[in-house]
N, CA, C and O atoms as a Tripos MOL2 file, in Angstrom:
@<TRIPOS>MOLECULE
protein
  292   291    73     0     0
PROTEIN
NO_CHARGES

@<TRIPOS>ATOM
      1 N         -87.7190  -66.7540  132.6600 N.3       1 MET1
      2 CA        -87.3820  -66.0140  133.8530 C.3       1 MET1
      3 C         -86.0900  -66.5990  134.4360 C.2       1 MET1
      4 O         -86.0000  -67.8040  134.6730 O.2       1 MET1
      5 N         -85.1030  -65.7480  134.6630 N.am      2 LYS2
      6 CA        -83.8430  -66.1870  135.2440 C.3       2 LYS2
      7 C         -83.9030  -66.0940  136.7550 C.2       2 LYS2
      8 O         -84.6030  -65.2530  137.3200 O.2       2 LYS2
      9 N         -83.1630  -66.9640  137.3850 N.am      3 ASN3
     10 CA        -83.0220  -66.9210  138.8320 C.3       3 ASN3
     11 C         -81.8530  -66.0220  139.1900 C.2       3 ASN3
     12 O         -80.9740  -65.7670  138.3680 O.2       3 ASN3
     13 N         -81.8550  -65.5520  140.4130 N.am      4 GLN4
     14 CA        -80.7200  -64.8070  140.9270 C.3       4 GLN4
     15 C         -80.0460  -65.6900  141.9690 C.2       4 GLN4
     16 O         -80.7180  -66.2740  142.8190 O.2       4 GLN4
     17 N         -78.7390  -65.7860  141.9060 N.am      5 TYR5
     18 CA        -77.9790  -66.5580  142.8730 C.3       5 TYR5
     19 C         -77.3680  -65.5960  143.8790 C.2       5 TYR5
     20 O         -76.8160  -64.5630  143.4980 O.2       5 TYR5
     21 N         -77.4640  -65.9280  145.1600 N.am      6 VAL6
     22 CA        -76.8810  -65.1040  146.2180 C.3       6 VAL6
     23 C         -76.1520  -66.0140  147.2070 C.2       6 VAL6
     24 O         -76.5030  -67.1830  147.3680 O.2       6 VAL6
     25 N         -75.1380  -65.4630  147.8610 N.am      7 ILE7
     26 CA        -74.3790  -66.1990  148.8640 C.3       7 ILE7
     27 C         -74.7620  -65.6420  150.2250 C.2       7 ILE7
     28 O         -74.6400  -64.4420  150.4710 O.2       7 ILE7
     29 N         -75.2290  -66.5230  151.1110 N.am      8 ASP8
     30 CA        -75.6530  -66.0440  152.4300 C.3       8 ASP8
     31 C         -74.5100  -66.1340  153.4420 C.2       8 ASP8
     32 O         -73.3950  -66.5220  153.0950 O.2       8 ASP8
     33 N         -74.7910  -65.7790  154.6730 N.am      9 ARG9
     34 CA        -73.7610  -65.7200  155.7160 C.3       9 ARG9
     35 C         -73.2870  -67.0950  156.1790 C.2       9 ARG9
     36 O         -72.4070  -67.1860  157.0350 O.2       9 ARG9
     37 N         -73.8520  -68.1560  155.6310 N.am     10 GLY10
     38 CA        -73.3810  -69.5040  155.9310 C.3      10 GLY10
     39 C         -72.0940  -69.8520  155.1980 C.2      10 GLY10
     40 O         -71.5390  -70.9340  155.3840 O.2      10 GLY10
     41 N         -71.6240  -68.9360  154.3700 N.am     11 CYS11
     42 CA        -70.4060  -69.1400  153.5880 C.3      11 CYS11
     43 C         -69.2020  -69.3150  154.5180 C.2      11 CYS11
     44 O         -69.0150  -68.5430  155.4580 O.2      11 CYS11
     45 N         -68.3880  -70.3420  154.2420 N.am     12 LYS12
     46 CA        -67.1790  -70.6320  155.0330 C.3      12 LYS12
     47 C         -65.9040  -70.2480  154.2750 C.2      12 LYS12
     48 O         -64.8040  -70.6150  154.6890 O.2      12 LYS12
     49 N         -66.0440  -69.5190  153.1810 N.am     13 PHE13
     50 CA        -64.9110  -69.0420  152.3770 C.3      13 PHE13
     51 C         -64.0160  -70.1740  151.8810 C.2      13 PHE13
     52 O         -62.7900  -70.0660  151.9330 O.2      13 PHE13
     53 N         -64.6200  -71.2500  151.4030 N.am     14 CYS14
     54 CA        -63.8500  -72.3490  150.8230 C.3      14 CYS14
     55 C         -63.4300  -72.0280  149.3850 C.2      14 CYS14
     56 O         -62.5070  -72.6420  148.8510 O.2      14 CYS14
     57 N         -64.1150  -71.0600  148.7630 N.am     15 PHE15
     58 CA        -63.8370  -70.5700  147.4140 C.3      15 PHE15
     59 C         -64.2000  -71.5680  146.3120 C.2      15 PHE15
     60 O         -63.8330  -71.3550  145.1570 O.2      15 PHE15
     61 N         -64.9150  -72.6570  146.6410 N.am     16 ASN16
     62 CA        -65.3590  -73.5750  145.5900 C.3      16 ASN16
     63 C         -66.1920  -72.8460  144.5440 C.2      16 ASN16
     64 O         -66.0430  -73.0950  143.3480 O.2      16 ASN16
     65 N         -67.0670  -71.9520  144.9860 N.am     17 CYS17
     66 CA        -67.9220  -71.2240  144.0460 C.3      17 CYS17
     67 C         -67.0760  -70.3570  143.1150 C.2      17 CYS17
     68 O         -67.3190  -70.3100  141.9090 O.2      17 CYS17
     69 N         -66.0970  -69.6820  143.6740 N.am     18 LYS18
     70 CA        -65.2430  -68.7930  142.8830 C.3      18 LYS18
     71 C         -64.4260  -69.5760  141.8620 C.2      18 LYS18
     72 O         -64.2940  -69.1560  140.7120 O.2      18 LYS18
     73 N         -63.8800  -70.7070  142.2800 N.am     19 TRP19
     74 CA        -63.0420  -71.5020  141.3840 C.3      19 TRP19
     75 C         -63.8350  -72.1490  140.2570 C.2      19 TRP19
     76 O         -63.2750  -72.4130  139.1930 O.2      19 TRP19
     77 N         -65.1180  -72.4120  140.4610 N.am     20 THR20
     78 CA        -65.9050  -73.0910  139.4290 C.3      20 THR20
     79 C         -66.7350  -72.1400  138.5700 C.2      20 THR20
     80 O         -67.3800  -72.5800  137.6180 O.2      20 THR20
     81 N         -66.7310  -70.8640  138.8850 N.am     21 CYS21
     82 CA        -67.5410  -69.9000  138.1340 C.3      21 CYS21
     83 C         -66.8650  -69.5390  136.8110 C.2      21 CYS21
     84 O         -65.7790  -68.9600  136.8150 O.2      21 CYS21
     85 N         -67.4930  -69.8730  135.6740 N.am     22 PRO22
     86 CA        -66.8830  -69.5690  134.3780 C.3      22 PRO22
     87 C         -66.9020  -68.0760  134.0330 C.2      22 PRO22
     88 O         -66.1750  -67.6380  133.1420 O.2      22 PRO22
     89 N         -67.7200  -67.3060  134.7260 N.am     23 ALA23
     90 CA        -67.8310  -65.8700  134.4430 C.3      23 ALA23
     91 C         -66.9990  -65.0250  135.4110 C.2      23 ALA23
     92 O         -66.9690  -63.8000  135.2950 O.2      23 ALA23
     93 N         -66.3260  -65.6760  136.3620 N.am     24 ASP24
     94 CA        -65.5540  -64.9640  137.3900 C.3      24 ASP24
     95 C         -66.4260  -63.9210  138.0810 C.2      24 ASP24
     96 O         -66.0080  -62.7840  138.2990 O.2      24 ASP24
     97 N         -67.6470  -64.3330  138.4190 N.am     25 ALA25
     98 CA        -68.6290  -63.4120  139.0040 C.3      25 ALA25
     99 C         -68.6280  -63.4110  140.5320 C.2      25 ALA25
    100 O         -69.3640  -62.6370  141.1430 O.2      25 ALA25
    101 N         -67.8220  -64.2560  141.1540 N.am     26 ILE26
    102 CA        -67.7790  -64.3200  142.6150 C.3      26 ILE26
    103 C         -66.6940  -63.3710  143.1060 C.2      26 ILE26
    104 O         -65.5350  -63.4760  142.7030 O.2      26 ILE26
    105 N         -67.0760  -62.4510  143.9750 N.am     27 VAL27
    106 CA        -66.1450  -61.4440  144.4900 C.3      27 VAL27
    107 C         -66.2740  -61.3430  146.0070 C.2      27 VAL27
    108 O         -67.2950  -61.7200  146.5820 O.2      27 VAL27
    109 N         -65.2240  -60.8280  146.6460 N.am     28 VAL28
    110 CA        -65.2620  -60.5680  148.0840 C.3      28 VAL28
    111 C         -65.4360  -59.0690  148.2730 C.2      28 VAL28
    112 O         -64.6190  -58.2740  147.8080 O.2      28 VAL28
    113 N         -66.5140  -58.6880  148.9630 N.am     29 VAL29
    114 CA        -66.8110  -57.2820  149.2360 C.3      29 VAL29
    115 C         -67.1120  -57.1530  150.7240 C.2      29 VAL29
    116 O         -67.9870  -57.8420  151.2490 O.2      29 VAL29
    117 N         -66.3910  -56.2780  151.3940 N.am     30 ASP30
    118 CA        -66.6020  -56.0590  152.8360 C.3      30 ASP30
    119 C         -66.5880  -57.3720  153.6190 C.2      30 ASP30
    120 O         -67.4550  -57.6100  154.4600 O.2      30 ASP30
    121 N         -65.6060  -58.2150  153.3390 N.am     31 ASP31
    122 CA        -65.4270  -59.5060  154.0160 C.3      31 ASP31
    123 C         -66.5910  -60.4690  153.8070 C.2      31 ASP31
    124 O         -66.8060  -61.3580  154.6310 O.2      31 ASP31
    125 N         -67.3380  -60.3100  152.7270 N.am     32 LEU32
    126 CA        -68.4230  -61.2230  152.3710 C.3      32 LEU32
    127 C         -68.2600  -61.6600  150.9220 C.2      32 LEU32
    128 O         -67.8920  -60.8610  150.0610 O.2      32 LEU32
    129 N         -68.5340  -62.9290  150.6600 N.am     33 MET33
    130 CA        -68.5510  -63.4120  149.2810 C.3      33 MET33
    131 C         -69.8540  -62.9400  148.6510 C.2      33 MET33
    132 O         -70.9240  -63.0630  149.2480 O.2      33 MET33
    133 N         -69.7570  -62.4040  147.4510 N.am     34 GLN34
    134 CA        -70.9430  -61.9360  146.7450 C.3      34 GLN34
    135 C         -70.8690  -62.3500  145.2840 C.2      34 GLN34
    136 O         -69.7940  -62.6360  144.7550 O.2      34 GLN34
    137 N         -72.0210  -62.3770  144.6480 N.am     35 ILE35
    138 CA        -72.0990  -62.6960  143.2280 C.3      35 ILE35
    139 C         -72.4000  -61.4190  142.4740 C.2      35 ILE35
    140 O         -73.4110  -60.7600  142.7170 O.2      35 ILE35
    141 N         -71.5110  -61.0750  141.5540 N.am     36 ASP36
    142 CA        -71.7070  -59.9030  140.7040 C.3      36 ASP36
    143 C         -72.8080  -60.2540  139.7000 C.2      36 ASP36
    144 O         -72.5710  -61.0060  138.7550 O.2      36 ASP36
    145 N         -73.9960  -59.7150  139.9020 N.am     37 GLN37
    146 CA        -75.1600  -60.0670  139.0860 C.3      37 GLN37
    147 C         -75.0050  -59.6510  137.6260 C.2      37 GLN37
    148 O         -75.6440  -60.2310  136.7480 O.2      37 GLN37
    149 N         -74.1740  -58.6630  137.3600 N.am     38 GLU38
    150 CA        -73.9360  -58.2310  135.9760 C.3      38 GLU38
    151 C         -73.1190  -59.2720  135.2110 C.2      38 GLU38
    152 O         -73.2990  -59.4390  134.0050 O.2      38 GLU38
    153 N         -72.2340  -59.9640  135.9010 N.am     39 ARG39
    154 CA        -71.3600  -60.9450  135.2620 C.3      39 ARG39
    155 C         -71.9300  -62.3590  135.3010 C.2      39 ARG39
    156 O         -71.5650  -63.1960  134.4760 O.2      39 ARG39
    157 N         -72.8170  -62.6320  136.2490 N.am     40 CYS40
    158 CA        -73.3650  -63.9730  136.4510 C.3      40 CYS40
    159 C         -74.0690  -64.4780  135.1850 C.2      40 CYS40
    160 O         -74.8580  -63.7560  134.5760 O.2      40 CYS40
    161 N         -73.7750  -65.7150  134.8010 N.am     41 ARG41
    162 CA        -74.3940  -66.3420  133.6230 C.3      41 ARG41
    163 C         -75.5470  -67.2650  134.0080 C.2      41 ARG41
    164 O         -76.1610  -67.8870  133.1400 O.2      41 ARG41
    165 N         -75.8440  -67.3560  135.3020 N.am     42 HIS42
    166 CA        -76.9500  -68.1770  135.8080 C.3      42 HIS42
    167 C         -76.7810  -69.6550  135.4670 C.2      42 HIS42
    168 O         -77.7580  -70.3570  135.2040 O.2      42 HIS42
    169 N         -75.5340  -70.1180  135.4730 N.am     43 CYS43
    170 CA        -75.2670  -71.5180  135.1250 C.3      43 CYS43
    171 C         -75.4970  -72.4690  136.2940 C.2      43 CYS43
    172 O         -75.7140  -73.6620  136.0830 O.2      43 CYS43
    173 N         -75.4540  -71.9550  137.5290 N.am     44 GLY44
    174 CA        -75.7000  -72.7760  138.6990 C.3      44 GLY44
    175 C         -74.4930  -73.5110  139.2530 C.2      44 GLY44
    176 O         -74.6280  -74.2670  140.2160 O.2      44 GLY44
    177 N         -73.3200  -73.3100  138.6750 N.am     45 ARG45
    178 CA        -72.1350  -74.0250  139.1690 C.3      45 ARG45
    179 C         -71.7920  -73.6420  140.6030 C.2      45 ARG45
    180 O         -71.3480  -74.4890  141.3770 O.2      45 ARG45
    181 N         -71.9890  -72.3910  140.9630 N.am     46 CYS46
    182 CA        -71.7140  -71.9650  142.3460 C.3      46 CYS46
    183 C         -72.6230  -72.7260  143.3080 C.2      46 CYS46
    184 O         -72.1770  -73.1950  144.3550 O.2      46 CYS46
    185 N         -73.8750  -72.8420  142.9550 N.am     47 TYR47
    186 CA        -74.8710  -73.5470  143.7700 C.3      47 TYR47
    187 C         -74.5180  -75.0300  143.8940 C.2      47 TYR47
    188 O         -74.5650  -75.5970  144.9850 O.2      47 TYR47
    189 N         -74.1690  -75.6430  142.7780 N.am     48 GLU48
    190 CA        -73.8690  -77.0740  142.7480 C.3      48 GLU48
    191 C         -72.5970  -77.4220  143.5080 C.2      48 GLU48
    192 O         -72.4880  -78.5270  144.0390 O.2      48 GLU48
    193 N         -71.6400  -76.5130  143.5730 N.am     49 ASN49
    194 CA        -70.3350  -76.8120  144.1580 C.3      49 ASN49
    195 C         -70.1230  -76.2770  145.5640 C.2      49 ASN49
    196 O         -69.0200  -76.3890  146.0970 O.2      49 ASN49
    197 N         -71.1430  -75.7020  146.1770 N.am     50 CYS50
    198 CA        -71.0000  -75.1750  147.5360 C.3      50 CYS50
    199 C         -71.2560  -76.2910  148.5520 C.2      50 CYS50
    200 O         -72.3840  -76.7740  148.6570 O.2      50 CYS50
    201 N         -70.2220  -76.7120  149.3070 N.am     51 PRO51
    202 CA        -70.4150  -77.7830  150.2810 C.3      51 PRO51
    203 C         -71.1780  -77.3320  151.5290 C.2      51 PRO51
    204 O         -71.6160  -78.1660  152.3210 O.2      51 PRO51
    205 N         -71.3360  -76.0310  151.7040 N.am     52 ASN52
    206 CA        -72.0000  -75.4910  152.8950 C.3      52 ASN52
    207 C         -73.4300  -75.0330  152.6320 C.2      52 ASN52
    208 O         -74.0910  -74.5030  153.5250 O.2      52 ASN52
    209 N         -73.9050  -75.2380  151.4080 N.am     53 GLU53
    210 CA        -75.2490  -74.8100  151.0040 C.3      53 GLU53
    211 C         -75.4870  -73.3290  151.2900 C.2      53 GLU53
    212 O         -76.5730  -72.9270  151.7070 O.2      53 GLU53
    213 N         -74.4500  -72.5320  151.0580 N.am     54 ALA54
    214 CA        -74.5410  -71.0910  151.3100 C.3      54 ALA54
    215 C         -75.0200  -70.3110  150.0920 C.2      54 ALA54
    216 O         -75.3510  -69.1300  150.2050 O.2      54 ALA54
    217 N         -75.0610  -70.9570  148.9310 N.am     55 VAL55
    218 CA        -75.5570  -70.2880  147.7260 C.3      55 VAL55
    219 C         -77.0400  -70.5920  147.6100 C.2      55 VAL55
    220 O         -77.4520  -71.7520  147.5920 O.2      55 VAL55
    221 N         -77.8310  -69.5400  147.5310 N.am     56 ARG56
    222 CA        -79.2820  -69.6970  147.4210 C.3      56 ARG56
    223 C         -79.7380  -69.2490  146.0440 C.2      56 ARG56
    224 O         -79.1220  -68.3870  145.4170 O.2      56 ARG56
    225 N         -80.8210  -69.8460  145.5900 N.am     57 ILE57
    226 CA        -81.4420  -69.4520  144.3280 C.3      57 ILE57
    227 C         -82.7020  -68.6740  144.6610 C.2      57 ILE57
    228 O         -83.5680  -69.1610  145.3880 O.2      57 ILE57
    229 N         -82.8020  -67.4720  144.1310 N.am     58 ILE58
    230 CA        -83.9910  -66.6460  144.3470 C.3      58 ILE58
    231 C         -84.6640  -66.4300  142.9910 C.2      58 ILE58
    232 O         -84.1020  -65.7540  142.1290 O.2      58 ILE58
    233 N         -85.8560  -66.9940  142.7910 N.am     59 PRO59
    234 CA        -86.5770  -66.7280  141.5500 C.3      59 PRO59
    235 C         -86.8320  -65.2300  141.4110 C.2      59 PRO59
    236 O         -87.0950  -64.5510  142.4040 O.2      59 PRO59
    237 N         -86.7570  -64.7230  140.2120 N.am     60 LEU60
    238 CA        -86.9110  -63.2910  139.9680 C.3      60 LEU60
    239 C         -88.2160  -62.7620  140.5430 C.2      60 LEU60
    240 O         -88.2350  -61.6610  141.0930 O.2      60 LEU60
    241 N         -89.3120  -63.5160  140.4310 N.am     61 ALA61
    242 CA        -90.6060  -63.0690  140.9560 C.3      61 ALA61
    243 C         -90.5630  -62.9400  142.4740 C.2      61 ALA61
    244 O         -91.1510  -62.0120  143.0290 O.2      61 ALA61
    245 N         -89.8690  -63.8660  143.1610 N.am     62 GLU62
    246 CA        -89.7670  -63.8060  144.6200 C.3      62 GLU62
    247 C         -88.9700  -62.5800  145.0340 C.2      62 GLU62
    248 O         -89.3090  -61.9200  146.0160 O.2      62 GLU62
    249 N         -87.9180  -62.2730  144.2940 N.am     63 LYS63
    250 CA        -87.1060  -61.1010  144.5940 C.3      63 LYS63
    251 C         -87.9500  -59.8450  144.4700 C.2      63 LYS63
    252 O         -87.8720  -58.9610  145.3240 O.2      63 LYS63
    253 N         -88.7540  -59.7530  143.4240 N.am     64 THR64
    254 CA        -89.6120  -58.5900  143.2270 C.3      64 THR64
    255 C         -90.5920  -58.4480  144.3840 C.2      64 THR64
    256 O         -90.7940  -57.3470  144.8950 O.2      64 THR64
    257 N         -91.1990  -59.5500  144.7990 N.am     65 THR65
    258 CA        -92.1380  -59.5140  145.9160 C.3      65 THR65
    259 C         -91.4410  -59.0640  147.1910 C.2      65 THR65
    260 O         -91.9840  -58.2620  147.9510 O.2      65 THR65
    261 N         -90.2490  -59.5750  147.4240 N.am     66 ALA66
    262 CA        -89.5170  -59.2390  148.6440 C.3      66 ALA66
    263 C         -89.1230  -57.7670  148.6780 C.2      66 ALA66
    264 O         -89.1230  -57.1560  149.7470 O.2      66 ALA66
    265 N         -88.7940  -57.1950  147.5430 N.am     67 THR67
    266 CA        -88.3340  -55.8110  147.5370 C.3      67 THR67
    267 C         -89.4790  -54.8160  147.5140 C.2      67 THR67
    268 O         -89.3150  -53.6870  147.9760 O.2      67 THR67
    269 N         -90.6300  -55.2020  146.9890 N.am     68 THR68
    270 CA        -91.7480  -54.2640  146.9180 C.3      68 THR68
    271 C         -92.7050  -54.4170  148.0850 C.2      68 THR68
    272 O         -93.4720  -53.5030  148.3890 O.2      68 THR68
    273 N         -92.6640  -55.5760  148.7450 N.am     69 GLY69
    274 CA        -93.5800  -55.8240  149.8430 C.3      69 GLY69
    275 C         -94.9710  -56.2220  149.3790 C.2      69 GLY69
    276 O         -95.8760  -56.3880  150.1980 O.2      69 GLY69
    277 N         -95.1500  -56.3770  148.0680 N.am     70 GLU70
    278 CA        -96.4540  -56.7550  147.5280 C.3      70 GLU70
    279 C         -96.6320  -58.2600  147.6180 C.2      70 GLU70
    280 O         -95.6620  -59.0130  147.5310 O.2      70 GLU70
    281 N         -97.8430  -58.6870  147.7900 N.am     71 THR71
    282 CA        -98.1680  -60.1010  147.8210 C.3      71 THR71
    283 C         -98.9090  -60.4550  146.5470 C.2      71 THR71
    284 O         -99.8930  -59.8130  146.1800 O.2      71 THR71
    285 N         -98.4150  -61.4960  145.8750 N.am     72 HIS72
    286 CA        -99.0610  -61.9420  144.6400 C.3      72 HIS72
    287 C         -99.8770  -63.1830  144.9350 C.2      72 HIS72
    288 O         -99.3690  -64.1310  145.5330 O.2      72 HIS72
    289 N        -101.1430  -63.1900  144.5210 N.am     73 THR73
    290 CA       -101.9930  -64.3590  144.7460 C.3      73 THR73
    291 C        -102.3830  -64.9900  143.4460 C.2      73 THR73
    292 O        -103.1000  -65.9910  143.4350 O.2      73 THR73
@<TRIPOS>BOND
     1     1     2 1
     2     2     3 1
     3     3     4 2
     4     3     5 am
     5     5     6 1
     6     6     7 1
     7     7     8 2
     8     7     9 am
     9     9    10 1
    10    10    11 1
    11    11    12 2
    12    11    13 am
    13    13    14 1
    14    14    15 1
    15    15    16 2
    16    15    17 am
    17    17    18 1
    18    18    19 1
    19    19    20 2
    20    19    21 am
    21    21    22 1
    22    22    23 1
    23    23    24 2
    24    23    25 am
    25    25    26 1
    26    26    27 1
    27    27    28 2
    28    27    29 am
    29    29    30 1
    30    30    31 1
    31    31    32 2
    32    31    33 am
    33    33    34 1
    34    34    35 1
    35    35    36 2
    36    35    37 am
    37    37    38 1
    38    38    39 1
    39    39    40 2
    40    39    41 am
    41    41    42 1
    42    42    43 1
    43    43    44 2
    44    43    45 am
    45    45    46 1
    46    46    47 1
    47    47    48 2
    48    47    49 am
    49    49    50 1
    50    50    51 1
    51    51    52 2
    52    51    53 am
    53    53    54 1
    54    54    55 1
    55    55    56 2
    56    55    57 am
    57    57    58 1
    58    58    59 1
    59    59    60 2
    60    59    61 am
    61    61    62 1
    62    62    63 1
    63    63    64 2
    64    63    65 am
    65    65    66 1
    66    66    67 1
    67    67    68 2
    68    67    69 am
    69    69    70 1
    70    70    71 1
    71    71    72 2
    72    71    73 am
    73    73    74 1
    74    74    75 1
    75    75    76 2
    76    75    77 am
    77    77    78 1
    78    78    79 1
    79    79    80 2
    80    79    81 am
    81    81    82 1
    82    82    83 1
    83    83    84 2
    84    83    85 am
    85    85    86 1
    86    86    87 1
    87    87    88 2
    88    87    89 am
    89    89    90 1
    90    90    91 1
    91    91    92 2
    92    91    93 am
    93    93    94 1
    94    94    95 1
    95    95    96 2
    96    95    97 am
    97    97    98 1
    98    98    99 1
    99    99   100 2
   100    99   101 am
   101   101   102 1
   102   102   103 1
   103   103   104 2
   104   103   105 am
   105   105   106 1
   106   106   107 1
   107   107   108 2
   108   107   109 am
   109   109   110 1
   110   110   111 1
   111   111   112 2
   112   111   113 am
   113   113   114 1
   114   114   115 1
   115   115   116 2
   116   115   117 am
   117   117   118 1
   118   118   119 1
   119   119   120 2
   120   119   121 am
   121   121   122 1
   122   122   123 1
   123   123   124 2
   124   123   125 am
   125   125   126 1
   126   126   127 1
   127   127   128 2
   128   127   129 am
   129   129   130 1
   130   130   131 1
   131   131   132 2
   132   131   133 am
   133   133   134 1
   134   134   135 1
   135   135   136 2
   136   135   137 am
   137   137   138 1
   138   138   139 1
   139   139   140 2
   140   139   141 am
   141   141   142 1
   142   142   143 1
   143   143   144 2
   144   143   145 am
   145   145   146 1
   146   146   147 1
   147   147   148 2
   148   147   149 am
   149   149   150 1
   150   150   151 1
   151   151   152 2
   152   151   153 am
   153   153   154 1
   154   154   155 1
   155   155   156 2
   156   155   157 am
   157   157   158 1
   158   158   159 1
   159   159   160 2
   160   159   161 am
   161   161   162 1
   162   162   163 1
   163   163   164 2
   164   163   165 am
   165   165   166 1
   166   166   167 1
   167   167   168 2
   168   167   169 am
   169   169   170 1
   170   170   171 1
   171   171   172 2
   172   171   173 am
   173   173   174 1
   174   174   175 1
   175   175   176 2
   176   175   177 am
   177   177   178 1
   178   178   179 1
   179   179   180 2
   180   179   181 am
   181   181   182 1
   182   182   183 1
   183   183   184 2
   184   183   185 am
   185   185   186 1
   186   186   187 1
   187   187   188 2
   188   187   189 am
   189   189   190 1
   190   190   191 1
   191   191   192 2
   192   191   193 am
   193   193   194 1
   194   194   195 1
   195   195   196 2
   196   195   197 am
   197   197   198 1
   198   198   199 1
   199   199   200 2
   200   199   201 am
   201   201   202 1
   202   202   203 1
   203   203   204 2
   204   203   205 am
   205   205   206 1
   206   206   207 1
   207   207   208 2
   208   207   209 am
   209   209   210 1
   210   210   211 1
   211   211   212 2
   212   211   213 am
   213   213   214 1
   214   214   215 1
   215   215   216 2
   216   215   217 am
   217   217   218 1
   218   218   219 1
   219   219   220 2
   220   219   221 am
   221   221   222 1
   222   222   223 1
   223   223   224 2
   224   223   225 am
   225   225   226 1
   226   226   227 1
   227   227   228 2
   228   227   229 am
   229   229   230 1
   230   230   231 1
   231   231   232 2
   232   231   233 am
   233   233   234 1
   234   234   235 1
   235   235   236 2
   236   235   237 am
   237   237   238 1
   238   238   239 1
   239   239   240 2
   240   239   241 am
   241   241   242 1
   242   242   243 1
   243   243   244 2
   244   243   245 am
   245   245   246 1
   246   246   247 1
   247   247   248 2
   248   247   249 am
   249   249   250 1
   250   250   251 1
   251   251   252 2
   252   251   253 am
   253   253   254 1
   254   254   255 1
   255   255   256 2
   256   255   257 am
   257   257   258 1
   258   258   259 1
   259   259   260 2
   260   259   261 am
   261   261   262 1
   262   262   263 1
   263   263   264 2
   264   263   265 am
   265   265   266 1
   266   266   267 1
   267   267   268 2
   268   267   269 am
   269   269   270 1
   270   270   271 1
   271   271   272 2
   272   271   273 am
   273   273   274 1
   274   274   275 1
   275   275   276 2
   276   275   277 am
   277   277   278 1
   278   278   279 1
   279   279   280 2
   280   279   281 am
   281   281   282 1
   282   282   283 1
   283   283   284 2
   284   283   285 am
   285   285   286 1
   286   286   287 1
   287   287   288 2
   288   287   289 am
   289   289   290 1
   290   290   291 1
   291   291   292 2
@<TRIPOS>SUBSTRUCTURE
     1 MET1         2 RESIDUE 1 A MET
     2 LYS2         6 RESIDUE 1 A LYS
     3 ASN3        10 RESIDUE 1 A ASN
     4 GLN4        14 RESIDUE 1 A GLN
     5 TYR5        18 RESIDUE 1 A TYR
     6 VAL6        22 RESIDUE 1 A VAL
     7 ILE7        26 RESIDUE 1 A ILE
     8 ASP8        30 RESIDUE 1 A ASP
     9 ARG9        34 RESIDUE 1 A ARG
    10 GLY10       38 RESIDUE 1 A GLY
    11 CYS11       42 RESIDUE 1 A CYS
    12 LYS12       46 RESIDUE 1 A LYS
    13 PHE13       50 RESIDUE 1 A PHE
    14 CYS14       54 RESIDUE 1 A CYS
    15 PHE15       58 RESIDUE 1 A PHE
    16 ASN16       62 RESIDUE 1 A ASN
    17 CYS17       66 RESIDUE 1 A CYS
    18 LYS18       70 RESIDUE 1 A LYS
    19 TRP19       74 RESIDUE 1 A TRP
    20 THR20       78 RESIDUE 1 A THR
    21 CYS21       82 RESIDUE 1 A CYS
    22 PRO22       86 RESIDUE 1 A PRO
    23 ALA23       90 RESIDUE 1 A ALA
    24 ASP24       94 RESIDUE 1 A ASP
    25 ALA25       98 RESIDUE 1 A ALA
    26 ILE26      102 RESIDUE 1 A ILE
    27 VAL27      106 RESIDUE 1 A VAL
    28 VAL28      110 RESIDUE 1 A VAL
    29 VAL29      114 RESIDUE 1 A VAL
    30 ASP30      118 RESIDUE 1 A ASP
    31 ASP31      122 RESIDUE 1 A ASP
    32 LEU32      126 RESIDUE 1 A LEU
    33 MET33      130 RESIDUE 1 A MET
    34 GLN34      134 RESIDUE 1 A GLN
    35 ILE35      138 RESIDUE 1 A ILE
    36 ASP36      142 RESIDUE 1 A ASP
    37 GLN37      146 RESIDUE 1 A GLN
    38 GLU38      150 RESIDUE 1 A GLU
    39 ARG39      154 RESIDUE 1 A ARG
    40 CYS40      158 RESIDUE 1 A CYS
    41 ARG41      162 RESIDUE 1 A ARG
    42 HIS42      166 RESIDUE 1 A HIS
    43 CYS43      170 RESIDUE 1 A CYS
    44 GLY44      174 RESIDUE 1 A GLY
    45 ARG45      178 RESIDUE 1 A ARG
    46 CYS46      182 RESIDUE 1 A CYS
    47 TYR47      186 RESIDUE 1 A TYR
    48 GLU48      190 RESIDUE 1 A GLU
    49 ASN49      194 RESIDUE 1 A ASN
    50 CYS50      198 RESIDUE 1 A CYS
    51 PRO51      202 RESIDUE 1 A PRO
    52 ASN52      206 RESIDUE 1 A ASN
    53 GLU53      210 RESIDUE 1 A GLU
    54 ALA54      214 RESIDUE 1 A ALA
    55 VAL55      218 RESIDUE 1 A VAL
    56 ARG56      222 RESIDUE 1 A ARG
    57 ILE57      226 RESIDUE 1 A ILE
    58 ILE58      230 RESIDUE 1 A ILE
    59 PRO59      234 RESIDUE 1 A PRO
    60 LEU60      238 RESIDUE 1 A LEU
    61 ALA61      242 RESIDUE 1 A ALA
    62 GLU62      246 RESIDUE 1 A GLU
    63 LYS63      250 RESIDUE 1 A LYS
    64 THR64      254 RESIDUE 1 A THR
    65 THR65      258 RESIDUE 1 A THR
    66 ALA66      262 RESIDUE 1 A ALA
    67 THR67      266 RESIDUE 1 A THR
    68 THR68      270 RESIDUE 1 A THR
    69 GLY69      274 RESIDUE 1 A GLY
    70 GLU70      278 RESIDUE 1 A GLU
    71 THR71      282 RESIDUE 1 A THR
    72 HIS72      286 RESIDUE 1 A HIS
    73 THR73      290 RESIDUE 1 A THR
């Protein structure tokens, strides 16, 4: 199971994530830094290099639960 990486509003636009991403998956959309999930290789470099802890890791199962509203026990 792969994780999904997302950049939250704590981003200070230092561009460390963009400069270290080997897939060039970090983009600016509507004045927000975002990760292009189609290009992301799930290497974690964006997460490791963010000094503001603005990159979050969302396990695929958690994302599914959040989008469907279902609770898994």
